N, C-alpha and C positions, 0 to 999 in steps of 0.2 A: 389460499396462501401457499407459496412454495416452501419446501423444506429449508432452503438456505435462509429465507427471510426470518426464520425463528432463531437464527444463530446470532449470539452477541458478537462473535468475531466478524461476521458479515456486516453488521451495523457499524462496528468500529472502522472497518475497511471503507465503507461508503463515506463516513464522515472524514476519514483521512484523505480520500480521493478529492472531496470537496475542498479540503485545505490545500492539497496540491494544485488544484485548479486556481484557487484564489492567489496562491503564491506565484504561480506561473504568469498570471495576468499582470503582475507587477514587474516582470522582467522587461528589459528594453524591447521595444517593438522589432528591432532589427535581429534579435536573437530568437527567431521562431523555432529553430532546431531544438534548443535546450528546453524551451517552453513546451513544445510538443512532446519531447521525451519525458519530462516530468509528469505531464498529464497522462500519458500512456502507462507509465509505470504505476502511477497512483490508482488508476481505474482497473488496472490488471489484477490487483489484489482481490477486490470483491468479485470481479469477473471469474477468476479461477475458483474461488470458493463456490460461487453459483454453479459453474460448469461441473465441478467435481461432485456436487451434491446428488447427482443422478448416478445410479449404479452402485457398485460394490464399495465396501469400506476401504478396500485396498486402492481402488481407483480414486476415491475421495481423498485418501491420504496423499496420493501423488499430487493432486491438484492443490492441496493445502501447502505442500512443500514448495510448489511453484509460486504460490501466493507469498510465501516467506521470501523467496528469491526476489520477487517483484518489490517487496517492502525494502529489502536491502538495496536494490537498484535505485529506488526513489531516495533513500537516505544518502546514497553516494551522490546523486544529483543535487540534493539539498546541500551536502558538504561542498561540492564544487561551486554551487551558486554563492555560498558564503565566501569561499576563497576568492571569487572574482567580484565580490562586494555587491551582489545582487540582493542579498538578504542580510539581516542583522544576526548577531549572535543569539539574540532572544528568539527569533524565529527558528533558527537552526536548532536550538536547545528544545524548544517546544515540539518540533517535528521529530527530533531524535526520541524524545520521551514517548510520543504517540507511536512511533515505529517500533520501539522496544516493547511497548504494551501489546501491540498487534502480534509481534513475533512470539512473545511469551505465551499469549493466549492461543495462538495457532499451534505452537508446539504441544501445548497441553491438550488441545482438541485432537491433534493428530495422534497422540498417545492413546486417547480414549477410543480411537477407531480400531484398535487392535482386536 
């Protein structure tokens, strides 16, 4: 088992990425750009946690902060998808809550790396 696989924050990020993929699959077929962007932002969160897990705590902290940025990017895309009526208010609220949880836990984890 790799170090990152033991982290709750990584598991939450993987589940969140699956949600991003499922939501993106419901976007209109003609809007591949937004679909691809949501998928990339979603998977980037767990990718950065995994990549940062090797090396120093300072390096890991940098990657956790990048993961937080990717979470915010995905939330922005979710918000835009809601604005253009690709998703419902319920889906938006669910993803906001999950994104906030990831960010909260990632910040806490980052502080523990000091």
